[in-house]
N, C-alpha and C positions, 0 to 999 in steps of 0.2 A: 576388762575385769573389773568388776563395779566394787569400790568399797564402803555401800551402804550395807548393813547386814539385810538379808532376805526379811521375808514377814518373820518365821520361826524366830529369826534372832531378835528381831525386834521386841516381841513377845518376852525373849528372853533376858534383854537386856533392860527391860521398861524402870523407869527411874531408880525406883527400889528392888524391884526383883535382884537385879544384883547388885546385890551389896557383897561386898567380902567375905562377910561371916555365911553367904549362900553358898559363894564361889568354892569358898572352902567345902564345905561337905562334898557340892558335886565334884569336885578332885579329892574327897577325902583322902585315898591312900597314897595322895601325894606328898612331901615332905610338908610341912604345914608353913615354910617361908614363901613359900610362893605363893600365897595368898598377899604377901606386902611386896607388889614388883620392883620398889626399891633395893631392899635388901641385897646384900652379894655374899658371891659361893662363901664369901669368906666368913660372914655369919655363923653360914650353915654347919662349918665345919671346925669352927672355935676356933681351941688351940692344938687339934689334930696335928701330925705330919705334913710337910707337904706334900700333895699329891695334885695333882691334875683333875680339875672338873671337866668331864665328857658332855659332850652335845653329839646327838644324831642327826646329821643332813640326810634328809629326805630323798636329794637329789641321787644319793648314792645308789638309793632303786631305781632309778628312772623315772613311769608313769606307772608302778604300779600302785594297787591301791590301797587308802592309807588302813586299810581292815587289816594289810596284809604286812604293812610296815608297822604299826603300832606295836604288833605282838613282839617285834626283834629291836625293840629300843631298849629297853631292859638287859637284855642278852649282851648289848655291845658297851654294859658298865655307864649308860646313860640313864638319866633318869626322866630327861627332855627333847623333844622333837624341834630340830629346824625346817620348817615348812619353805620347799621352792616354787615360785610358780612356771610357768610356761616358759617355753628356750631350753630350760636346764629337767623341767620335771613337770609334774600338775597338780603336788597335793595343796597348793595355798586355792587353786581355784575346786578341788575336792568339796574342801574346809567350805566354802564360802555356798557351793552347789547343794551340800546336804544340809545346811545352818546350822549356825550356831549351837543351839541346842545340840542336836544329834551328835556335832563333833565333841561337844565337851560330856556324853555321854560316852561317848568311842571312847577318849581320852580315861575318863572313869575305871570305863570295863578291862582297860590294861595299864591301869596304875601308872599311867605318863603325863605330864605337862607340855604345855604348849610355852617352849622359855624363847622361842624369838623365830622372825621372817626374814628371810633373804630375799631384798624388793630392786634389784637393779632395774626392773621393769619403771619403777617408779619415780626413779631417782633420788637424791636426796631434799629437793625441794616439796617434791610430793606426799611428803611422810604424816599429814598431822591425822588422816584419818584411821592410816596404817595403827598408830601406836596406839590410839582410841581401842582399837580393837584388841589388841597384844594386853593393855591392861585390864580389858575384862576380863583375860585368860591368866593374868597373871605373870605372862611373859614381860620380860624387860631387856628386849635387842632387838634393832634391826639393823642389818647390811645393808648397805646402797653404795654406789661411786661416788664420785666428786663431778663435778661441774668448773670450765673456767680453760685457758687457752692450755694448750697441752706441752711437754716437753720442754720446759722452763726449767735454767736454772739459778742459781746466785741468786743476786736481791729481785730481779725480775719474778723468780719464781716465789720466793717470801711475801710479794707484794700481792701478789695474784694466791696466794693461800692464804693472804691476811684478808681480800676482798671476799673471797668463799665465806670464809668462818664469818663474816658482814652480814650476807644473804641467810645465814644458817640458823642468825638469832632467832628471830619468829617461833623457828622450829626446832631450836636447843630450848624457848620458854614451854614450849608445849610439853616437851621430850620430861623437863624436870615438871609438870604438872603430872603426866600419867606415869612418873619413875623408869621412863624408859629409855637405854642409850641406843644414838648413833651413831653405829660405828662404820667410818667410811673405808671403806680396802681399797688398798696401792695396786689400783688394775691397773694393765700395762695398758698405756697410748692415752693417758687421762692427766690433769694435774697433779694429782698426788699420787705417782708412782716408783720416786726415786727415794733413797734412806734420807737426803737432805731435807724433800716435801713433806715429808713423814715426821721427821723430829720439827718444822715449820706448824705442821697441824698439829703436835703434842704442845707446842710452847705457845702458839696462838691462843686455841681453845680454851674461850671464857667459863667453860665447865664441865665436870665429870659425866657429865651427860650426852659431849661432845666425844668421841675415840678413836683410836685406831683401832681396824681387823683388819692385823698384821697376816700378810699371805707372802711367804715363805718364796714360794714359786714364782715369783713375779721377780723377785731381788737376784742379784748374783747368787749364786750357791756357793759360798764364802763362810763357812761358820763362826768365823770372827767377827766380820761385819754384821753377818745376822743376832748375834749374842750382845754386842753393841749396842745395837738399835734398839733391842729388847731393853736394857739397861734405858738407854738414852731417855725412852717412853716411860719407862717407870709406871703410873697410876692414869696416864692414858690409853696404856695397853688396854682397849676393852674386850678383845676377841682374837682366839691364836686360831690359825690352821695349820696342823700336821699336815704340811703338804709340802712336795717337793719338785726341781723341775724333771728330773729324771730323763726322760726325752720326747719331753713335751706334750700336750695335748692338741696340736692344729691338724694335726693327719693322723689316719687311720694305720695305726702300726701291729704288730702282731701284741697278743696279750701280756703277755711277758713282760715285754716292752713297754705298754701301757702303762702297766701295774707298777712302772718304776718310779711315779708319782708320789707311790704311797709310802711312809716308814720305815726303812729298816728294807726297803726294797733297791733305793736308788743311791747316789755318792755321798747324798749328806749326813753327816753325821750328828745327831740330833742333839748328844750329849751335851754340848756348846751352850745350845738354845735353852733347854731344861735346866742347866746352872743359871741361866739367868733370869729365868720366867723363875725359877726358884731365893734369886738374889733380890728377884723384885717384888717376890712374897707375893705372886700373880696365883689370885682368887677368882678370876672370870672363868668362861669357858673355853675350853679348844675342842676341834672341831678334826677330826681325823678325814680325811680329803680329795679328793684327786677331782678330773674330769674324764669320759668315755670319749669317746670320738665313734661315732657323731653326739650329739649332748641331747638329753631326754633318752636314751637308753640308762638300763640299769650296770653296773662296773662289771659285773657278771652275771650269767644267764637267772639264776635262781635268787628269791630272796635269803635262804639257808647260806650261798655261795659267799654273797655280798658280807654278810655277817660273819661266815668265819675269815672274812679278809678281815675285815676292820678288827675282829680282836686280833689277827697274825700281829697286826700294826701295834696295835695298842701293846700286846706283850711283849712288842720289842721297845715302845717309849714305857713302861712299867719298868721290865729292867733295867733301864735305865737312870 
C-alpha cells in the first residue's frame, strides 16, 4: 500500500489549498473542533457530565464499501471513523484508491470525519507519512503495535520498553508537529502486552503524543486488575477498546459465542472499568470492538445487523 497521495489528492493537498479553513468547509457538517487535530475530545465536551466518546471501527463491517459504512457511523453514536487496512478490512485502501478529494466529499456527504487509522501493517516505525495524511483530514490518532523482544518481565522488560521509546523519538517529533497521537496497543506476543509493560510505556513516554491503546481482550479478564491499570495509565491512556475475551477470536465458533467479545455478552463486567475511566476523566475515544473469524468479514451479515449489534453494546455501556 503506497502512502503518497494519488494525483487527485496531491492537487487537494497543494501547499495553500489544504488550509485548515478549507478543510473545515469541506467537513462543515462535522464538529468545528475537528479542524484542530491537536485538540482533545475533552475540549469538545467542555464541562458536560462524563460520557464515553465513541468512534466506529470500519473493520466491524469487513470489506464493505465506504459508501455503505459511512451512513452507519452516526447511527452508532459516533461522529468519526477509524479506517482499517487489509488483513482485517480494506477501507484504508479504498480511501487511497478513490483519492483524498473524493474521500473528503464522501465524508462531508454523510456528516462524518476521519478520526484515526489503525496501522499494524506499518508498525510503529513507519507512521510519519500516515500522520501527515491524518493531519490533512483533522484526524488525531494512529494505533499500531510495538517492536522489540517479546514476553519479557521485570527489569529486562522495562529496559526494552525504554529502548523502544528511544526509537520512537523521531516519530514522536512528527506526531507533535502534526497533532497526531501514536497509540500502542497491548497486542499478544509483543514487547508491550502485559500490565507492567503498559505501565512502563506510560511512565517512560516523554510526550502525550505517545500513549497506550488499551485492549482488555489481551489481558487477564480481571475487572479489578483492569480498572487499576486504567487508573495507573491516567493521561497516557490514549484509546480504549470496549472489547473482552469472551471465548476468543482465533477459531471459528457459533456466532453467539463469537459475539461474546462484545460488551454485555461475555463475562467481563465493564462497570469497574468505566468507573476507572471516569475517575481519570478519560476524554479520548472508546471503540466498541471484536474480531470475526476469519478476519476480513463483517461481524454479522449486513451493515444494518452490524450497526444494531454495536448499538446493543453501546446501550449496555451507557446504562453503566
